[in-house]
Backbone as CSV, one residue per row, in Angstrom:
resi,resn,N_x,N_y,N_z,CA_x,CA_y,CA_z,C_x,C_y,C_z
1,MET,-40.290,5.519,-44.236,-38.978,5.527,-43.627,-39.079,5.383,-42.120
2,SER,-40.130,5.886,-41.512,-40.249,5.772,-40.069,-40.661,4.375,-39.637
3,GLY,-41.216,3.564,-40.524,-41.667,2.233,-40.152,-40.683,1.139,-40.505
4,THR,-39.450,1.467,-40.902,-38.489,0.449,-41.332,-37.861,-0.291,-40.167
5,GLY,-37.873,0.244,-38.998,-37.332,-0.438,-37.822,-35.842,-0.191,-37.608
6,THR,-35.212,0.612,-38.424,-33.795,0.910,-38.212,-33.682,2.024,-37.186
7,HIS,-32.665,1.922,-36.410,-32.456,2.895,-35.340,-31.015,3.372,-35.428
8,ARG,-30.833,4.631,-35.590,-29.490,5.185,-35.683,-29.056,5.659,-34.308
9,VAL,-27.848,5.299,-33.941,-27.296,5.693,-32.647,-26.294,6.804,-32.899
10,SER,-26.368,7.840,-32.105,-25.456,8.962,-32.274,-24.034,8.547,-31.920
11,PRO,-23.053,9.213,-32.507,-21.661,8.882,-32.191,-21.327,9.078,-30.720
12,GLY,-21.958,10.059,-30.081,-21.715,10.277,-28.656,-22.216,9.115,-27.811
13,ALA,-23.394,8.586,-28.150,-23.935,7.443,-27.416,-23.100,6.197,-27.659
14,ARG,-22.626,6.036,-28.900,-21.766,4.897,-29.212,-20.452,4.975,-28.445
15,ALA,-19.878,6.168,-28.359,-18.633,6.354,-27.618,-18.849,6.093,-26.125
16,TRP,-19.984,6.569,-25.587,-20.267,6.355,-24.169,-20.426,4.872,-23.864
17,ARG,-21.111,4.124,-24.748,-21.268,2.682,-24.555,-19.922,1.968,-24.628
18,GLY,-19.074,2.404,-25.553,-17.733,1.807,-25.646,-16.914,2.065,-24.393
19,PHE,-16.986,3.301,-23.884,-16.267,3.625,-22.653,-16.809,2.828,-21.475
20,ARG,-18.137,2.682,-21.411,-18.749,1.921,-20.316,-18.308,0.458,-20.356
21,THR,-18.246,-0.124,-21.539,-17.786,-1.509,-21.667,-16.326,-1.629,-21.252
22,TRP,-15.496,-0.674,-21.686,-14.076,-0.687,-21.312,-13.916,-0.517,-19.808
23,ARG,-14.685,0.413,-19.226,-14.598,0.704,-17.793,-14.993,-0.497,-16.947
24,ARG,-15.985,-1.251,-17.394,-16.448,-2.395,-16.623,-15.520,-3.591,-16.718
25,SER,-14.544,-3.557,-17.599,-13.614,-4.677,-17.746,-12.348,-4.506,-16.913
26,ARG,-12.356,-3.569,-16.000,-11.170,-3.282,-15.181,-11.592,-2.616,-13.872
27,PRO,-10.695,-2.558,-12.871,-11.042,-1.895,-11.597,-10.946,-0.373,-11.735
28,PHE,-11.826,0.193,-12.519,-11.734,1.607,-12.874,-11.882,2.521,-11.671
29,TRP,-12.916,2.328,-10.865,-13.163,3.239,-9.742,-12.080,3.123,-8.681
30,GLY,-11.579,1.922,-8.437,-10.477,1.758,-7.496,-9.229,2.479,-7.978
31,GLY,-8.901,2.307,-9.257,-7.732,2.985,-9.819,-7.888,4.487,-9.816
32,LEU,-9.103,4.964,-10.098,-9.340,6.406,-10.104,-9.194,6.993,-8.698
33,LEU,-9.704,6.302,-7.683,-9.549,6.803,-6.307,-8.089,6.777,-5.860
34,VAL,-7.341,5.732,-6.245,-5.911,5.691,-5.916,-5.191,6.841,-6.611
35,LEU,-5.510,7.091,-7.869,-4.909,8.188,-8.619,-5.230,9.544,-7.979
36,LEU,-6.479,9.752,-7.589,-6.859,11.003,-6.933,-6.196,11.151,-5.563
37,GLY,-6.090,10.044,-4.822,-5.429,10.086,-3.519,-3.965,10.458,-3.641
38,GLY,-3.273,9.844,-4.612,-1.861,10.178,-4.823,-1.670,11.611,-5.260
39,THR,-2.572,12.111,-6.107,-2.490,13.507,-6.555,-2.727,14.462,-5.386
40,GLU,-3.683,14.156,-4.533,-3.958,15.024,-3.382,-2.771,15.030,-2.412
41,ILE,-2.171,13.872,-2.195,-1.003,13.814,-1.302,0.145,14.621,-1.888
42,LEU,0.359,14.497,-3.193,1.436,15.247,-3.843,1.183,16.754,-3.766
43,MET,-0.062,17.168,-3.930,-0.380,18.594,-3.848,-0.145,19.151,-2.446
44,THR,-0.392,18.364,-1.412,-0.130,18.867,-0.052,1.362,18.938,0.225
45,VAL,2.156,18.104,-0.433,3.611,18.190,-0.264,4.138,19.428,-0.976
46,TRP,3.593,19.732,-2.143,4.030,20.904,-2.899,3.461,22.206,-2.360
47,ALA,2.445,22.155,-1.536,1.778,23.370,-1.057,2.724,24.191,-0.174
48,PRO,2.695,25.498,-0.320,3.547,26.362,0.510,2.904,26.630,1.868
49,LEU,2.780,25.573,2.655,2.172,25.709,3.969,3.261,25.694,5.045
50,GLY,2.963,26.304,6.165,3.917,26.305,7.267,3.916,25.005,8.052
51,VAL,2.946,24.144,7.814,2.839,22.903,8.575,3.381,21.699,7.792
52,VAL,4.124,21.968,6.719,4.637,20.888,5.878,5.752,20.162,6.614
53,LEU,5.676,18.861,6.607,6.669,18.006,7.243,7.706,17.609,6.209
54,HIS,8.996,17.824,6.516,10.069,17.423,5.614,10.898,16.350,6.279
55,VAL,10.979,15.192,5.624,11.735,14.071,6.161,12.858,13.745,5.195
56,GLY,14.054,13.599,5.697,15.178,13.122,4.890,15.699,14.157,3.918
57,MET,16.355,13.653,2.897,17.065,14.449,1.923,16.083,15.289,1.093
58,GLN,15.818,16.493,1.525,14.898,17.418,0.871,13.529,16.788,0.638
59,ASN,13.084,15.991,1.577,11.769,15.356,1.522,11.616,14.458,0.294
60,PHE,12.683,13.754,-0.069,12.672,12.890,-1.255,11.592,11.824,-1.171
61,ILE,11.500,11.157,-0.034,10.505,10.095,0.098,9.097,10.671,0.136
62,GLY,8.955,11.913,0.601,7.656,12.566,0.598,7.158,12.870,-0.804
63,TYR,8.079,13.036,-1.767,7.703,13.200,-3.167,7.602,11.858,-3.876
64,LEU,8.436,10.901,-3.495,8.481,9.611,-4.188,7.202,8.796,-3.976
65,LEU,6.730,8.696,-2.749,5.551,7.874,-2.476,4.293,8.368,-3.202
66,PRO,3.998,9.668,-3.251,2.825,10.082,-4.039,2.972,9.781,-5.531
67,PHE,4.185,9.920,-6.073,4.385,9.575,-7.479,4.153,8.084,-7.717
68,VAL,4.613,7.250,-6.796,4.394,5.806,-6.919,2.900,5.488,-6.821
69,ILE,2.191,6.170,-5.928,0.748,5.940,-5.787,0.010,6.355,-7.059
70,ILE,0.399,7.475,-7.655,-0.219,7.905,-8.914,0.045,6.873,-10.003
71,LEU,1.274,6.391,-10.086,1.622,5.362,-11.072,0.815,4.087,-10.853
72,LEU,0.642,3.691,-9.611,-0.148,2.497,-9.311,-1.618,2.692,-9.663
73,GLY,-2.156,3.893,-9.487,-3.530,4.161,-9.895,-3.701,4.024,-11.403
74,VAL,-2.733,4.528,-12.159,-2.785,4.397,-13.617,-2.652,2.929,-14.013
75,LEU,-1.752,2.203,-13.363,-1.573,0.783,-13.680,-2.802,-0.041,-13.320
76,LEU,-3.485,0.306,-12.252,-4.721,-0.393,-11.910,-5.756,-0.255,-13.021
77,ILE,-5.817,0.915,-13.621,-6.790,1.143,-14.686,-6.351,0.472,-15.986
78,LEU,-5.086,0.564,-16.320,-4.632,0.093,-17.624,-4.226,-1.377,-17.661
79,ASN,-3.888,-1.982,-16.526,-3.440,-3.374,-16.500,-4.205,-4.134,-15.420
80,PRO,-5.443,-4.515,-15.692,-6.265,-5.133,-14.644,-5.826,-6.540,-14.255
81,ALA,-4.957,-7.180,-15.018,-4.541,-8.535,-14.692,-3.747,-8.579,-13.385
82,GLN,-3.077,-7.504,-13.031,-2.255,-7.453,-11.830,-2.891,-6.598,-10.744
83,HIS,-4.212,-6.547,-10.702,-4.904,-5.628,-9.804,-4.629,-5.912,-8.328
84,VAL,-4.436,-7.164,-7.944,-4.187,-7.474,-6.528,-2.848,-6.892,-6.085
85,PHE,-1.807,-7.091,-6.876,-0.483,-6.590,-6.528,-0.472,-5.065,-6.462
86,TYR,-1.022,-4.420,-7.494,-1.024,-2.961,-7.522,-1.823,-2.384,-6.369
87,ALA,-2.940,-2.990,-6.040,-3.776,-2.482,-4.957,-3.081,-2.616,-3.610
88,LEU,-2.433,-3.754,-3.382,-1.731,-3.934,-2.101,-0.569,-2.956,-1.956
89,ILE,0.214,-2.778,-3.012,1.335,-1.837,-2.947,0.807,-0.407,-2.763
90,ALA,-0.305,-0.059,-3.410,-0.879,1.280,-3.232,-1.303,1.502,-1.788
91,MET,-1.908,0.490,-1.171,-2.337,0.658,0.225,-1.137,0.779,1.164
92,VAL,-0.094,0.014,0.929,1.109,0.103,1.777,1.766,1.475,1.603
93,CYS,1.884,1.938,0.352,2.463,3.269,0.118,1.577,4.359,0.715
94,GLY,0.260,4.177,0.629,-0.657,5.154,1.229,-0.473,5.245,2.729
95,LEU,-0.295,4.090,3.369,-0.042,4.120,4.813,1.315,4.751,5.126
96,GLY,2.279,4.559,4.244,3.597,5.166,4.445,3.562,6.677,4.330
97,THR,2.631,7.204,3.560,2.557,8.656,3.417,2.081,9.348,4.689
98,PHE,1.518,8.600,5.608,1.113,9.222,6.872,2.330,9.807,7.580
99,LEU,3.465,9.106,7.475,4.686,9.579,8.134,5.498,10.533,7.273
100,THR,5.416,10.393,5.955,6.339,11.129,5.098,5.717,12.305,4.370
101,SER,4.436,12.362,4.215,3.815,13.381,3.359,2.633,14.053,4.047
102,ASN,2.901,14.784,5.092,1.877,15.576,5.785,0.672,14.746,6.193
103,MET,0.919,13.724,6.930,-0.138,12.837,7.433,-1.002,12.307,6.292
104,GLY,-0.357,11.901,5.210,-1.092,11.340,4.084,-1.972,12.353,3.408
105,GLY,-1.465,13.553,3.197,-2.291,14.599,2.576,-3.391,15.048,3.498
106,PHE,-3.054,15.221,4.776,-4.011,15.605,5.820,-5.183,14.632,5.862
107,LEU,-4.871,13.356,5.779,-5.779,12.201,5.873,-6.731,12.047,4.678
108,ILE,-6.920,13.069,3.876,-7.842,12.947,2.741,-7.253,12.035,1.677
109,GLY,-6.026,12.300,1.268,-5.375,11.456,0.260,-5.131,10.050,0.766
110,LEU,-4.825,9.923,2.035,-4.622,8.595,2.631,-5.905,7.782,2.540
111,LEU,-7.035,8.382,2.908,-8.312,7.657,2.851,-8.723,7.338,1.420
112,LEU,-8.512,8.267,0.495,-8.813,7.992,-0.906,-7.982,6.822,-1.426
113,THR,-6.704,6.802,-1.069,-5.817,5.737,-1.518,-6.221,4.404,-0.907
114,LEU,-6.545,4.381,0.365,-6.924,3.117,1.009,-8.241,2.575,0.464
115,VAL,-9.222,3.446,0.260,-10.511,2.987,-0.278,-10.340,2.525,-1.724
116,GLY,-9.588,3.280,-2.514,-9.327,2.873,-3.895,-8.547,1.580,-3.977
117,GLY,-7.562,1.407,-3.096,-6.815,0.151,-3.069,-7.691,-1.026,-2.677
118,ALA,-8.604,-0.799,-1.732,-9.528,-1.873,-1.339,-10.469,-2.231,-2.489
119,LEU,-10.955,-1.223,-3.220,-11.807,-1.498,-4.376,-11.040,-2.230,-5.470
120,GLY,-9.794,-1.829,-5.691,-8.970,-2.508,-6.688,-8.649,-3.935,-6.291
121,PHE,-8.443,-4.164,-5.018,-8.158,-5.513,-4.524,-9.378,-6.410,-4.647
122,ALA,-10.545,-5.881,-4.362,-11.767,-6.685,-4.346,-12.383,-6.878,-5.726
123,TRP,-11.919,-6.170,-6.734,-12.500,-6.264,-8.064,-12.287,-7.656,-8.639
124,ALA,-13.284,-8.146,-9.331,-13.185,-9.435,-10.024,-13.803,-9.266,-11.401
125,PRO,-13.181,-9.839,-12.427,-13.753,-9.709,-13.765,-15.101,-10.419,-13.852
126,ILE,-15.964,-9.898,-14.678,-17.279,-10.492,-14.862,-17.133,-11.705,-15.770
127,SER,-17.666,-12.842,-15.322,-17.566,-14.051,-16.132,-18.585,-13.989,-17.259
128,ALA,-18.249,-14.620,-18.387,-19.103,-14.569,-19.565,-20.316,-15.472,-19.419
129,GLU,-20.169,-16.619,-18.745,-21.278,-17.550,-18.620,-21.956,-17.380,-17.275
130,PRO,-23.276,-17.326,-17.264,-23.984,-17.147,-15.993,-23.911,-18.417,-15.150
131,THR,-23.904,-18.227,-13.860,-23.878,-19.372,-12.956,-25.300,-19.737,-12.569
132,ALA,-25.501,-21.030,-12.315,-26.831,-21.502,-11.935,-27.099,-21.150,-10.482
133,PRO,-28.329,-20.785,-10.151,-28.637,-20.485,-8.756,-28.586,-21.749,-7.916
134,PRO,-28.368,-21.616,-6.600,-28.314,-22.798,-5.749,-29.618,-23.582,-5.815
135,GLY,-29.507,-24.902,-5.856,-30.677,-25.766,-5.896,-31.173,-26.032,-7.303
136,ALA,-30.515,-25.456,-8.316,-30.941,-25.691,-9.697,-30.433,-27.053,-10.149
137,GLU,-31.052,-27.584,-11.184,-30.650,-28.880,-11.693,-29.283,-28.782,-12.349
138,ALA,-28.547,-29.907,-12.307,-27.233,-29.963,-12.917,-27.393,-30.020,-14.427
139,PRO,-26.447,-29.481,-15.187,-26.542,-29.566,-16.634,-26.479,-31.027,-17.092
140,ASP,-26.944,-31.269,-18.316,-26.985,-32.630,-18.840,-25.604,-33.256,-18.942
141,ASP,-24.556,-32.453,-19.221,-23.212,-33.006,-19.338,-22.747,-33.607,-18.023
142,ALA,-23.047,-32.962,-16.919,-22.607,-33.459,-15.616,-23.374,-34.721,-15.244
143,ALA,-24.649,-34.803,-15.611,-25.452,-35.973,-15.274,-25.043,-37.170,-16.119
144,ALA,-24.594,-36.947,-17.355,-24.222,-38.043,-18.233,-22.870,-38.635,-17.864
145,SER,-22.046,-37.891,-17.151,-20.714,-38.388,-16.837,-20.738,-39.406,-15.711
146,GLY,-21.829,-39.576,-15.054,-21.910,-40.577,-13.997,-21.744,-39.958,-12.638
147,PRO,-21.877,-40.791,-11.606,-21.760,-40.255,-10.250,-20.315,-39.876,-9.942
148,ALA,-20.180,-38.860,-9.118,-18.849,-38.421,-8.721,-18.305,-39.362,-7.659
149,THR,-17.034,-39.689,-7.771,-16.397,-40.549,-6.784,-15.673,-39.684,-5.787
150,GLU,-15.671,-40.108,-4.568,-14.986,-39.360,-3.523,-13.649,-40.005,-3.247
151,GLY,-12.713,-39.228,-2.790,-11.402,-39.749,-2.444,-10.433,-39.586,-3.605
152,PRO,-9.195,-40.022,-3.409,-8.175,-39.852,-4.439,-8.403,-40.830,-5.592
153,PRO,-7.895,-40.517,-6.759,-8.032,-41.441,-7.884,-7.210,-42.706,-7.650
154,ALA,-7.561,-43.759,-8.361,-6.892,-45.050,-8.153,-5.469,-45.033,-8.664
155,ALA,-5.159,-44.246,-9.672,-3.804,-44.247,-10.225,-3.397,-42.828,-10.575
156,PHE,-2.129,-42.539,-10.393,-1.567,-41.266,-10.762,-0.555,-41.508,-11.864
157,PRO,-0.468,-40.644,-12.851,0.550,-40.822,-13.883,1.920,-40.549,-13.283
158,PRO,2.956,-41.184,-13.820,4.293,-40.964,-13.275,4.790,-39.565,-13.603
159,LEU,5.659,-39.048,-12.763,6.270,-37.753,-13.007,7.295,-37.897,-14.106
160,PRO,7.441,-36.914,-14.974,8.445,-37.001,-16.028,9.837,-37.061,-15.432
161,GLY,10.635,-37.990,-15.918,12.014,-38.126,-15.452,12.159,-38.820,-14.120
162,SER,11.085,-39.387,-13.574,11.179,-40.023,-12.265,11.567,-41.492,-12.378
163,GLY,11.461,-42.070,-13.577,11.836,-43.467,-13.760,10.779,-44.434,-13.263
164,GLN,9.608,-43.945,-12.880,8.551,-44.825,-12.397,7.741,-45.332,-13.577
165,SER,7.188,-46.508,-13.418,6.326,-47.052,-14.465,4.929,-46.459,-14.309
166,ALA,4.094,-46.703,-15.308,2.740,-46.168,-15.290,1.764,-47.143,-14.654
167,ALA,2.244,-48.040,-13.816,1.375,-49.009,-13.161,0.493,-48.303,-12.147
168,PRO,-0.737,-48.766,-11.993,-1.619,-48.099,-11.031,-1.138,-48.293,-9.594
169,VAL,-1.421,-47.295,-8.790,-1.049,-47.354,-7.383,-2.256,-47.918,-6.631
170,THR,-2.024,-48.973,-5.904,-3.105,-49.560,-5.116,-2.782,-49.404,-3.648
171,GLN,-3.815,-49.304,-2.875,-3.624,-49.178,-1.432,-3.813,-50.537,-0.791
172,LYS,-2.923,-50.873,0.137,-3.046,-52.119,0.877,-3.985,-51.907,2.049
173,PRO,-4.784,-52.925,2.362,-5.659,-52.755,3.518,-4.843,-52.629,4.796
174,ALA,-5.329,-51.843,5.707,-4.642,-51.645,6.982,-4.747,-52.909,7.825
175,PRO,-3.640,-53.314,8.501,-3.705,-54.507,9.362,-4.622,-54.256,10.551
176,GLN,-5.353,-55.288,10.901,-6.302,-55.141,12.006,-5.867,-55.885,13.222
């Protein structure tokens, strides 16, 4: 039985590998830092401190911006397709908390939000096919297609509904 070559993986290891694969398919660390930054800012607004800044109608915007930042952190993790938009809005809201929510959670939550937003903005999905290193030979498909031509193509197809024919567009030589 020991020489059969089968290897059993524990359920905990299988779960960890599944989580790692899921985590790598999204801006997880950026979203987590944005989420932690928003939570820290919200906690400083709720804290019974004498140095709490209240702006506007019972500090409504001071509560609203941390909630929006927390929501954006969750969205960064769960919806990676819109990571650029969520990250930019999180950074703008994080900067807004400097004025509305105790200097952005006494600068700690502000910095967490900005770093997390930058990580979320810079994240790019991992491509499935590896890229060739610089100076490597071109694949056979590219070599078989012939030499690449420079400049615009000789003819453009007509736009739908434009009433133009599909005749090729030729350029007239410039007068000398």
